[in-house]
Backbone as XML, in Angstrom:
<?xml version="1.0"?>
<chain id="A" units="angstrom">
  <residue number="1" name="UNK">
    <atom name="N" x="0.811" y="-1.204" z="0.000"/>
    <atom name="CA" x="0.000" y="0.000" z="0.000"/>
    <atom name="C" x="0.853" y="1.266" z="0.000"/>
  </residue>
  <residue number="2" name="UNK">
    <atom name="N" x="2.060" y="1.186" z="0.541"/>
    <atom name="CA" x="2.896" y="2.384" z="0.646"/>
    <atom name="C" x="3.146" y="3.006" z="-0.723"/>
  </residue>
  <residue number="3" name="UNK">
    <atom name="N" x="3.468" y="2.182" z="-1.700"/>
    <atom name="CA" x="3.755" y="2.733" z="-3.021"/>
    <atom name="C" x="2.501" y="3.253" z="-3.714"/>
  </residue>
  <residue number="4" name="UNK">
    <atom name="N" x="1.355" y="2.663" z="-3.425"/>
    <atom name="CA" x="0.097" y="3.172" z="-3.971"/>
    <atom name="C" x="-0.186" y="4.568" z="-3.424"/>
  </residue>
  <residue number="5" name="UNK">
    <atom name="N" x="-0.025" y="4.740" z="-2.108"/>
    <atom name="CA" x="-0.222" y="6.058" z="-1.507"/>
    <atom name="C" x="0.814" y="7.057" z="-2.020"/>
  </residue>
  <residue number="6" name="UNK">
    <atom name="N" x="2.039" y="6.597" z="-2.210"/>
    <atom name="CA" x="3.075" y="7.483" z="-2.733"/>
    <atom name="C" x="2.742" y="7.916" z="-4.154"/>
  </residue>
  <residue number="7" name="UNK">
    <atom name="N" x="2.253" y="6.999" z="-4.963"/>
    <atom name="CA" x="1.835" y="7.358" z="-6.321"/>
    <atom name="C" x="0.707" y="8.386" z="-6.286"/>
  </residue>
  <residue number="8" name="UNK">
    <atom name="N" x="-0.265" y="8.204" z="-5.410"/>
    <atom name="CA" x="-1.347" y="9.181" z="-5.275"/>
    <atom name="C" x="-0.810" y="10.537" z="-4.824"/>
  </residue>
  <residue number="9" name="UNK">
    <atom name="N" x="0.151" y="10.531" z="-3.906"/>
    <atom name="CA" x="0.756" y="11.784" z="-3.442"/>
    <atom name="C" x="1.456" y="12.502" z="-4.588"/>
  </residue>
  <residue number="10" name="UNK">
    <atom name="N" x="2.171" y="11.760" z="-5.409"/>
    <atom name="CA" x="2.889" y="12.348" z="-6.545"/>
    <atom name="C" x="1.904" y="12.899" z="-7.573"/>
  </residue>
  <residue number="11" name="UNK">
    <atom name="N" x="0.894" y="12.122" z="-7.895"/>
    <atom name="CA" x="-0.071" y="12.553" z="-8.915"/>
    <atom name="C" x="-0.872" y="13.770" z="-8.463"/>
  </residue>
  <residue number="12" name="UNK">
    <atom name="N" x="-1.318" y="13.787" z="-7.202"/>
    <atom name="CA" x="-2.090" y="14.946" z="-6.739"/>
    <atom name="C" x="-1.214" y="16.191" z="-6.631"/>
  </residue>
  <residue number="13" name="UNK">
    <atom name="N" x="0.045" y="16.007" z="-6.270"/>
    <atom name="CA" x="0.965" y="17.158" z="-6.232"/>
    <atom name="C" x="1.214" y="17.688" z="-7.629"/>
  </residue>
  <residue number="14" name="UNK">
    <atom name="N" x="1.334" y="16.795" z="-8.591"/>
    <atom name="CA" x="1.561" y="17.207" z="-9.976"/>
    <atom name="C" x="0.356" y="17.965" z="-10.522"/>
  </residue>
  <residue number="15" name="UNK">
    <atom name="N" x="-0.831" y="17.464" z="-10.259"/>
    <atom name="CA" x="-2.050" y="18.162" z="-10.689"/>
    <atom name="C" x="-2.122" y="19.538" z="-10.030"/>
  </residue>
  <residue number="16" name="UNK">
    <atom name="N" x="-1.815" y="19.616" z="-8.739"/>
    <atom name="CA" x="-1.855" y="20.891" z="-8.029"/>
    <atom name="C" x="-0.861" y="21.893" z="-8.618"/>
  </residue>
  <residue number="17" name="UNK">
    <atom name="N" x="0.326" y="21.425" z="-8.963"/>
    <atom name="CA" x="1.330" y="22.323" z="-9.526"/>
    <atom name="C" x="0.925" y="22.809" z="-10.918"/>
  </residue>
  <residue number="18" name="UNK">
    <atom name="N" x="0.338" y="21.936" z="-11.715"/>
    <atom name="CA" x="-0.163" y="22.364" z="-13.018"/>
    <atom name="C" x="-1.306" y="23.371" z="-12.854"/>
  </residue>
  <residue number="19" name="UNK">
    <atom name="N" x="-2.143" y="23.144" z="-11.858"/>
    <atom name="CA" x="-3.227" y="24.094" z="-11.576"/>
    <atom name="C" x="-2.664" y="25.427" z="-11.093"/>
  </residue>
  <residue number="20" name="UNK">
    <atom name="N" x="-1.546" y="25.381" z="-10.380"/>
    <atom name="CA" x="-0.902" y="26.616" z="-9.929"/>
    <atom name="C" x="-0.495" y="27.464" z="-11.128"/>
  </residue>
  <residue number="21" name="UNK">
    <atom name="N" x="0.066" y="26.831" z="-12.141"/>
    <atom name="CA" x="0.414" y="27.551" z="-13.377"/>
    <atom name="C" x="-0.852" y="28.082" z="-14.045"/>
  </residue>
  <residue number="22" name="UNK">
    <atom name="N" x="-1.882" y="27.254" z="-14.114"/>
    <atom name="CA" x="-3.126" y="27.642" z="-14.788"/>
    <atom name="C" x="-3.907" y="28.699" z="-14.007"/>
  </residue>
  <residue number="23" name="UNK">
    <atom name="N" x="-3.656" y="28.824" z="-12.706"/>
    <atom name="CA" x="-4.408" y="29.793" z="-11.895"/>
    <atom name="C" x="-4.008" y="31.232" z="-12.201"/>
  </residue>
  <residue number="24" name="UNK">
    <atom name="N" x="-2.912" y="31.400" z="-12.918"/>
    <atom name="CA" x="-2.402" y="32.731" z="-13.273"/>
    <atom name="C" x="-2.290" y="33.613" z="-12.022"/>
  </residue>
  <residue number="25" name="UNK">
    <atom name="N" x="-1.421" y="33.168" z="-11.117"/>
    <atom name="CA" x="-1.143" y="33.856" z="-9.853"/>
    <atom name="C" x="-2.410" y="34.012" z="-9.013"/>
  </residue>
  <residue number="26" name="UNK">
    <atom name="N" x="-3.227" y="32.961" z="-8.954"/>
    <atom name="CA" x="-4.457" y="32.893" z="-8.175"/>
    <atom name="C" x="-5.509" y="33.908" z="-8.622"/>
  </residue>
  <residue number="27" name="UNK">
    <atom name="N" x="-5.489" y="34.279" z="-9.897"/>
    <atom name="CA" x="-6.522" y="35.175" z="-10.413"/>
    <atom name="C" x="-7.687" y="34.401" z="-11.031"/>
  </residue>
  <residue number="28" name="UNK">
    <atom name="N" x="-7.527" y="33.089" z="-11.202"/>
    <atom name="CA" x="-8.596" y="32.238" z="-11.722"/>
    <atom name="C" x="-9.028" y="31.294" z="-10.605"/>
  </residue>
  <residue number="29" name="UNK">
    <atom name="N" x="-10.295" y="31.381" z="-10.222"/>
    <atom name="CA" x="-10.792" y="30.689" z="-9.038"/>
    <atom name="C" x="-10.737" y="29.168" z="-9.162"/>
  </residue>
  <residue number="30" name="UNK">
    <atom name="N" x="-11.181" y="28.607" z="-10.272"/>
    <atom name="CA" x="-11.213" y="27.151" z="-10.425"/>
    <atom name="C" x="-9.855" y="26.499" z="-10.229"/>
  </residue>
  <residue number="31" name="UNK">
    <atom name="N" x="-8.852" y="26.922" z="-10.994"/>
    <atom name="CA" x="-7.520" y="26.341" z="-10.784"/>
    <atom name="C" x="-6.955" y="26.627" z="-9.389"/>
  </residue>
  <residue number="32" name="UNK">
    <atom name="N" x="-7.275" y="27.788" z="-8.818"/>
    <atom name="CA" x="-6.777" y="28.113" z="-7.477"/>
    <atom name="C" x="-7.346" y="27.142" z="-6.439"/>
  </residue>
  <residue number="33" name="UNK">
    <atom name="N" x="-8.613" y="26.810" z="-6.572"/>
    <atom name="CA" x="-9.228" y="25.835" z="-5.661"/>
    <atom name="C" x="-8.571" y="24.469" z="-5.836"/>
  </residue>
  <residue number="34" name="UNK">
    <atom name="N" x="-8.297" y="24.094" z="-7.083"/>
    <atom name="CA" x="-7.638" y="22.816" z="-7.357"/>
    <atom name="C" x="-6.233" y="22.768" z="-6.743"/>
  </residue>
  <residue number="35" name="UNK">
    <atom name="N" x="-5.547" y="23.903" z="-6.708"/>
    <atom name="CA" x="-4.227" y="23.973" z="-6.074"/>
    <atom name="C" x="-4.332" y="23.571" z="-4.603"/>
  </residue>
  <residue number="36" name="UNK">
    <atom name="N" x="-5.248" y="24.180" z="-3.894"/>
    <atom name="CA" x="-5.393" y="23.930" z="-2.461"/>
    <atom name="C" x="-5.811" y="22.477" z="-2.198"/>
  </residue>
  <residue number="37" name="UNK">
    <atom name="N" x="-6.788" y="21.997" z="-2.953"/>
    <atom name="CA" x="-7.250" y="20.614" z="-2.775"/>
    <atom name="C" x="-6.139" y="19.621" z="-3.144"/>
  </residue>
  <residue number="38" name="UNK">
    <atom name="N" x="-5.454" y="19.883" z="-4.253"/>
    <atom name="CA" x="-4.404" y="18.974" z="-4.716"/>
    <atom name="C" x="-3.239" y="18.867" z="-3.756"/>
  </residue>
  <residue number="39" name="UNK">
    <atom name="N" x="-2.767" y="20.018" z="-3.258"/>
    <atom name="CA" x="-1.653" y="19.965" z="-2.305"/>
    <atom name="C" x="-2.093" y="19.341" z="-0.988"/>
  </residue>
  <residue number="40" name="UNK">
    <atom name="N" x="-3.318" y="19.641" z="-0.550"/>
    <atom name="CA" x="-3.825" y="19.019" z="0.674"/>
    <atom name="C" x="-3.876" y="17.509" z="0.548"/>
  </residue>
  <residue number="41" name="UNK">
    <atom name="N" x="-4.400" y="17.023" z="-0.577"/>
    <atom name="CA" x="-4.473" y="15.575" z="-0.811"/>
    <atom name="C" x="-3.076" y="14.974" z="-0.896"/>
  </residue>
  <residue number="42" name="UNK">
    <atom name="N" x="-2.178" y="15.671" z="-1.553"/>
    <atom name="CA" x="-0.816" y="15.159" z="-1.693"/>
    <atom name="C" x="-0.147" y="14.977" z="-0.335"/>
  </residue>
  <residue number="43" name="UNK">
    <atom name="N" x="-0.258" y="15.977" z="0.524"/>
    <atom name="CA" x="0.361" y="15.865" z="1.846"/>
    <atom name="C" x="-0.331" y="14.803" z="2.697"/>
  </residue>
  <residue number="44" name="UNK">
    <atom name="N" x="-1.635" y="14.637" z="2.530"/>
    <atom name="CA" x="-2.341" y="13.586" z="3.258"/>
    <atom name="C" x="-1.803" y="12.211" z="2.856"/>
  </residue>
  <residue number="45" name="UNK">
    <atom name="N" x="-1.721" y="11.965" z="1.535"/>
    <atom name="CA" x="-1.219" y="10.667" z="1.080"/>
    <atom name="C" x="0.241" y="10.465" z="1.453"/>
  </residue>
  <residue number="46" name="UNK">
    <atom name="N" x="1.032" y="11.544" z="1.411"/>
    <atom name="CA" x="2.430" y="11.411" z="1.808"/>
    <atom name="C" x="2.522" y="11.067" z="3.293"/>
  </residue>
  <residue number="47" name="UNK">
    <atom name="N" x="1.652" y="11.632" z="4.114"/>
    <atom name="CA" x="1.648" y="11.306" z="5.539"/>
    <atom name="C" x="1.346" y="9.829" z="5.760"/>
  </residue>
  <residue number="48" name="UNK">
    <atom name="N" x="0.462" y="9.262" z="4.940"/>
    <atom name="CA" x="0.171" y="7.833" z="5.055"/>
    <atom name="C" x="1.395" y="6.985" z="4.719"/>
  </residue>
  <residue number="49" name="UNK">
    <atom name="N" x="2.152" y="7.415" z="3.719"/>
    <atom name="CA" x="3.358" y="6.681" z="3.314"/>
    <atom name="C" x="4.395" y="6.697" z="4.431"/>
  </residue>
  <residue number="50" name="UNK">
    <atom name="N" x="4.420" y="7.778" z="5.201"/>
    <atom name="CA" x="5.428" y="7.905" z="6.255"/>
    <atom name="C" x="5.254" y="6.876" z="7.370"/>
  </residue>
  <residue number="51" name="UNK">
    <atom name="N" x="4.138" y="6.161" z="7.389"/>
    <atom name="CA" x="3.963" y="5.059" z="8.341"/>
    <atom name="C" x="4.866" y="3.879" z="7.968"/>
  </residue>
  <residue number="52" name="UNK">
    <atom name="N" x="5.262" y="3.811" z="6.693"/>
    <atom name="CA" x="5.974" y="2.650" z="6.172"/>
    <atom name="C" x="7.408" y="2.936" z="5.736"/>
  </residue>
  <residue number="53" name="UNK">
    <atom name="N" x="7.719" y="4.188" z="5.431"/>
    <atom name="CA" x="9.020" y="4.528" z="4.859"/>
    <atom name="C" x="9.603" y="5.758" z="5.547"/>
  </residue>
  <residue number="54" name="UNK">
    <atom name="N" x="10.925" y="5.891" z="5.582"/>
    <atom name="CA" x="11.558" y="7.075" z="6.171"/>
    <atom name="C" x="11.255" y="8.334" z="5.361"/>
  </residue>
  <residue number="55" name="UNK">
    <atom name="N" x="11.152" y="9.441" z="6.047"/>
    <atom name="CA" x="10.783" y="10.703" z="5.409"/>
    <atom name="C" x="11.762" y="11.105" z="4.296"/>
  </residue>
  <residue number="56" name="UNK">
    <atom name="N" x="13.040" y="10.861" z="4.479"/>
    <atom name="CA" x="14.016" y="11.232" z="3.453"/>
    <atom name="C" x="13.809" y="10.473" z="2.155"/>
  </residue>
  <residue number="57" name="UNK">
    <atom name="N" x="13.492" y="9.201" z="2.264"/>
    <atom name="CA" x="13.252" y="8.377" z="1.073"/>
    <atom name="C" x="11.947" y="8.804" z="0.405"/>
  </residue>
  <residue number="58" name="UNK">
    <atom name="N" x="10.907" y="8.986" z="1.211"/>
    <atom name="CA" x="9.605" y="9.402" z="0.679"/>
    <atom name="C" x="9.740" y="10.726" z="-0.061"/>
  </residue>
  <residue number="59" name="UNK">
    <atom name="N" x="10.404" y="11.680" z="0.566"/>
    <atom name="CA" x="10.517" y="13.001" z="-0.035"/>
    <atom name="C" x="11.374" y="12.967" z="-1.297"/>
  </residue>
  <residue number="60" name="UNK">
    <atom name="N" x="12.421" y="12.167" z="-1.302"/>
    <atom name="CA" x="13.267" y="12.056" z="-2.497"/>
    <atom name="C" x="12.467" y="11.521" z="-3.682"/>
  </residue>
  <residue number="61" name="UNK">
    <atom name="N" x="11.685" y="10.488" z="-3.449"/>
    <atom name="CA" x="10.889" y="9.906" z="-4.531"/>
    <atom name="C" x="9.776" y="10.855" z="-4.944"/>
  </residue>
  <residue number="62" name="UNK">
    <atom name="N" x="9.075" y="11.422" z="-3.973"/>
    <atom name="CA" x="7.957" y="12.333" z="-4.221"/>
    <atom name="C" x="8.409" y="13.543" z="-5.033"/>
  </residue>
  <residue number="63" name="UNK">
    <atom name="N" x="9.476" y="14.177" z="-4.584"/>
    <atom name="CA" x="9.930" y="15.381" z="-5.275"/>
    <atom name="C" x="10.590" y="15.054" z="-6.603"/>
  </residue>
  <residue number="64" name="UNK">
    <atom name="N" x="11.376" y="13.989" z="-6.656"/>
    <atom name="CA" x="12.073" y="13.644" z="-7.898"/>
    <atom name="C" x="11.125" y="13.269" z="-9.022"/>
  </residue>
  <residue number="65" name="UNK">
    <atom name="N" x="10.189" y="12.374" z="-8.723"/>
    <atom name="CA" x="9.223" y="11.998" z="-9.762"/>
    <atom name="C" x="8.296" y="13.162" z="-10.087"/>
  </residue>
  <residue number="66" name="UNK">
    <atom name="N" x="7.987" y="13.962" z="-9.077"/>
    <atom name="CA" x="7.173" y="15.159" z="-9.329"/>
    <atom name="C" x="7.865" y="16.116" z="-10.280"/>
  </residue>
  <residue number="67" name="UNK">
    <atom name="N" x="9.153" y="16.324" z="-10.090"/>
    <atom name="CA" x="9.924" y="17.199" z="-10.988"/>
    <atom name="C" x="9.846" y="16.695" z="-12.426"/>
  </residue>
  <residue number="68" name="UNK">
    <atom name="N" x="10.076" y="15.417" z="-12.605"/>
    <atom name="CA" x="10.063" y="14.852" z="-13.957"/>
    <atom name="C" x="8.672" y="14.955" z="-14.584"/>
  </residue>
  <residue number="69" name="UNK">
    <atom name="N" x="7.642" y="14.627" z="-13.835"/>
    <atom name="CA" x="6.284" y="14.709" z="-14.372"/>
    <atom name="C" x="5.875" y="16.140" z="-14.693"/>
  </residue>
  <residue number="70" name="UNK">
    <atom name="N" x="6.225" y="17.061" z="-13.817"/>
    <atom name="CA" x="5.862" y="18.458" z="-14.047"/>
    <atom name="C" x="6.599" y="19.016" z="-15.250"/>
  </residue>
  <residue number="71" name="UNK">
    <atom name="N" x="7.851" y="18.653" z="-15.425"/>
    <atom name="CA" x="8.595" y="19.097" z="-16.607"/>
    <atom name="C" x="7.934" y="18.571" z="-17.880"/>
  </residue>
  <residue number="72" name="UNK">
    <atom name="N" x="7.542" y="17.306" z="-17.867"/>
    <atom name="CA" x="6.882" y="16.722" z="-19.041"/>
    <atom name="C" x="5.527" y="17.376" z="-19.292"/>
  </residue>
  <residue number="73" name="UNK">
    <atom name="N" x="4.755" y="17.570" z="-18.242"/>
    <atom name="CA" x="3.445" y="18.185" z="-18.402"/>
    <atom name="C" x="3.554" y="19.655" z="-18.802"/>
  </residue>
  <residue number="74" name="UNK">
    <atom name="N" x="4.557" y="20.341" z="-18.300"/>
    <atom name="CA" x="4.777" y="21.731" z="-18.698"/>
    <atom name="C" x="5.041" y="21.844" z="-20.183"/>
  </residue>
  <residue number="75" name="UNK">
    <atom name="N" x="5.777" y="20.888" z="-20.708"/>
    <atom name="CA" x="6.056" y="20.873" z="-22.148"/>
    <atom name="C" x="4.780" y="20.619" z="-22.938"/>
  </residue>
  <residue number="76" name="UNK">
    <atom name="N" x="3.992" y="19.640" z="-22.501"/>
    <atom name="CA" x="2.777" y="19.258" z="-23.233"/>
    <atom name="C" x="1.678" y="20.307" z="-23.090"/>
  </residue>
  <residue number="77" name="UNK">
    <atom name="N" x="1.418" y="20.750" z="-21.864"/>
    <atom name="CA" x="0.274" y="21.621" z="-21.610"/>
    <atom name="C" x="0.552" y="23.105" z="-21.833"/>
  </residue>
  <residue number="78" name="UNK">
    <atom name="N" x="1.775" y="23.540" z="-21.560"/>
    <atom name="CA" x="2.089" y="24.961" z="-21.623"/>
    <atom name="C" x="3.190" y="25.299" z="-22.627"/>
  </residue>
  <residue number="79" name="UNK">
    <atom name="N" x="3.621" y="24.306" z="-23.409"/>
    <atom name="CA" x="4.671" y="24.479" z="-24.408"/>
    <atom name="C" x="5.939" y="25.101" z="-23.815"/>
  </residue>
  <residue number="80" name="UNK">
    <atom name="N" x="6.279" y="24.679" z="-22.605"/>
    <atom name="CA" x="7.491" y="25.160" z="-21.959"/>
    <atom name="C" x="8.663" y="24.285" z="-22.394"/>
  </residue>
  <residue number="81" name="UNK">
    <atom name="N" x="9.674" y="24.895" z="-22.949"/>
    <atom name="CA" x="10.820" y="24.172" z="-23.484"/>
    <atom name="C" x="11.953" y="24.119" z="-22.470"/>
  </residue>
  <residue number="82" name="UNK">
    <atom name="N" x="12.604" y="22.983" z="-22.374"/>
    <atom name="CA" x="13.780" y="22.822" z="-21.539"/>
    <atom name="C" x="14.989" y="22.585" z="-22.440"/>
  </residue>
  <residue number="83" name="UNK">
    <atom name="N" x="16.157" y="22.969" z="-21.964"/>
    <atom name="CA" x="17.367" y="22.724" z="-22.744"/>
    <atom name="C" x="18.024" y="21.419" z="-22.274"/>
  </residue>
  <residue number="84" name="UNK">
    <atom name="N" x="19.092" y="21.047" z="-22.967"/>
    <atom name="CA" x="19.767" y="19.788" z="-22.668"/>
    <atom name="C" x="20.229" y="19.679" z="-21.221"/>
  </residue>
  <residue number="85" name="UNK">
    <atom name="N" x="20.868" y="20.722" z="-20.647"/>
    <atom name="CA" x="21.284" y="20.592" z="-19.241"/>
    <atom name="C" x="20.105" y="20.347" z="-18.298"/>
  </residue>
  <residue number="86" name="UNK">
    <atom name="N" x="18.951" y="20.921" z="-18.578"/>
    <atom name="CA" x="17.775" y="20.686" z="-17.728"/>
    <atom name="C" x="17.339" y="19.226" z="-17.823"/>
  </residue>
  <residue number="87" name="UNK">
    <atom name="N" x="17.281" y="18.695" z="-19.046"/>
    <atom name="CA" x="16.930" y="17.274" z="-19.199"/>
    <atom name="C" x="17.969" y="16.368" z="-18.541"/>
  </residue>
  <residue number="88" name="UNK">
    <atom name="N" x="19.228" y="16.725" z="-18.657"/>
    <atom name="CA" x="20.290" y="15.943" z="-18.037"/>
    <atom name="C" x="20.140" y="15.943" z="-16.511"/>
  </residue>
  <residue number="89" name="UNK">
    <atom name="N" x="19.865" y="17.100" z="-15.950"/>
    <atom name="CA" x="19.657" y="17.192" z="-14.507"/>
    <atom name="C" x="18.481" y="16.346" z="-14.047"/>
  </residue>
  <residue number="90" name="UNK">
    <atom name="N" x="17.390" y="16.380" z="-14.790"/>
    <atom name="CA" x="16.216" y="15.563" z="-14.451"/>
    <atom name="C" x="16.564" y="14.083" z="-14.567"/>
  </residue>
  <residue number="91" name="UNK">
    <atom name="N" x="17.355" y="13.728" z="-15.571"/>
    <atom name="CA" x="17.782" y="12.332" z="-15.712"/>
    <atom name="C" x="18.605" y="11.892" z="-14.497"/>
  </residue>
  <residue number="92" name="UNK">
    <atom name="N" x="19.478" y="12.767" z="-14.003"/>
    <atom name="CA" x="20.263" y="12.433" z="-12.810"/>
    <atom name="C" x="19.360" y="12.239" z="-11.592"/>
  </residue>
  <residue number="93" name="UNK">
    <atom name="N" x="18.326" y="13.059" z="-11.483"/>
    <atom name="CA" x="17.374" y="12.901" z="-10.380"/>
    <atom name="C" x="16.709" y="11.531" z="-10.465"/>
  </residue>
  <residue number="94" name="UNK">
    <atom name="N" x="16.267" y="11.159" z="-11.649"/>
    <atom name="CA" x="15.613" y="9.859" z="-11.829"/>
    <atom name="C" x="16.579" y="8.707" z="-11.562"/>
  </residue>
  <residue number="95" name="UNK">
    <atom name="N" x="17.829" y="8.873" z="-11.969"/>
    <atom name="CA" x="18.840" y="7.853" z="-11.665"/>
    <atom name="C" x="19.020" y="7.731" z="-10.153"/>
  </residue>
  <residue number="96" name="UNK">
    <atom name="N" x="19.001" y="8.848" z="-9.451"/>
    <atom name="CA" x="19.105" y="8.817" z="-8.000"/>
    <atom name="C" x="17.962" y="8.039" z="-7.363"/>
  </residue>
  <residue number="97" name="UNK">
    <atom name="N" x="16.761" y="8.214" z="-7.888"/>
    <atom name="CA" x="15.614" y="7.462" z="-7.375"/>
    <atom name="C" x="15.798" y="5.971" z="-7.627"/>
  </residue>
  <residue number="98" name="UNK">
    <atom name="N" x="16.301" y="5.629" z="-8.799"/>
    <atom name="CA" x="16.564" y="4.215" z="-9.098"/>
    <atom name="C" x="17.608" y="3.626" z="-8.154"/>
  </residue>
  <residue number="99" name="UNK">
    <atom name="N" x="18.651" y="4.383" z="-7.873"/>
    <atom name="CA" x="19.687" y="3.904" z="-6.945"/>
    <atom name="C" x="19.068" y="3.630" z="-5.578"/>
  </residue>
  <residue number="100" name="UNK">
    <atom name="N" x="18.226" y="4.547" z="-5.113"/>
    <atom name="CA" x="17.561" y="4.339" z="-3.823"/>
    <atom name="C" x="16.723" y="3.072" z="-3.862"/>
  </residue>
  <residue number="101" name="UNK">
    <atom name="N" x="15.924" y="2.913" z="-4.899"/>
    <atom name="CA" x="15.019" y="1.768" z="-4.980"/>
    <atom name="C" x="15.740" y="0.437" z="-5.150"/>
  </residue>
  <residue number="102" name="UNK">
    <atom name="N" x="16.797" y="0.446" z="-5.898"/>
    <atom name="CA" x="17.486" y="-0.800" z="-6.188"/>
    <atom name="C" x="18.490" y="-1.217" z="-5.122"/>
  </residue>
  <residue number="103" name="UNK">
    <atom name="N" x="19.103" y="-0.254" z="-4.447"/>
    <atom name="CA" x="20.218" y="-0.588" z="-3.573"/>
    <atom name="C" x="20.054" y="-0.207" z="-2.104"/>
  </residue>
  <residue number="104" name="UNK">
    <atom name="N" x="19.145" y="0.676" z="-1.789"/>
    <atom name="CA" x="19.014" y="1.111" z="-0.402"/>
    <atom name="C" x="18.180" y="0.120" z="0.402"/>
  </residue>
  <residue number="105" name="UNK">
    <atom name="N" x="18.662" y="-0.186" z="1.582"/>
    <atom name="CA" x="17.909" y="-1.065" z="2.477"/>
    <atom name="C" x="16.838" y="-0.288" z="3.241"/>
  </residue>
  <residue number="106" name="UNK">
    <atom name="N" x="16.863" y="1.054" z="3.176"/>
    <atom name="CA" x="15.866" y="1.844" z="3.886"/>
    <atom name="C" x="14.579" y="2.022" z="3.081"/>
  </residue>
  <residue number="107" name="UNK">
    <atom name="N" x="14.611" y="1.751" z="1.773"/>
    <atom name="CA" x="13.404" y="1.844" z="0.944"/>
    <atom name="C" x="12.562" y="0.593" z="1.137"/>
  </residue>
  <residue number="108" name="UNK">
    <atom name="N" x="11.263" y="0.777" z="1.108"/>
    <atom name="CA" x="10.349" y="-0.371" z="1.217"/>
    <atom name="C" x="10.337" y="-1.114" z="-0.100"/>
  </residue>
  <residue number="109" name="UNK">
    <atom name="N" x="10.581" y="-2.421" z="-0.046"/>
    <atom name="CA" x="10.598" y="-3.224" z="-1.291"/>
    <atom name="C" x="9.488" y="-4.225" z="-1.279"/>
  </residue>
</chain>
């Protein structure tokens, strides 16, 4: 269940961040409401994961996968372009998550 809750935390945080962009600095009510609900849900699900995994591991996975998803969604939804160093940095973040998952004894397997 820990990874299911973590996936929900990542997805709701990603939706909230996309809504933050769409809210146009909180001038649009619908996306602004989605920001608050999305971040609230994300932190709730992350709190559930913390029953099973250390906070450092949870936060590394949550933020790392969130970064990658938000970068991809920013490109698709808002036509935001990244350069090679940005993609390389995101790749290193994802590699770090893989190292944690594959080799760390503190991650839940």
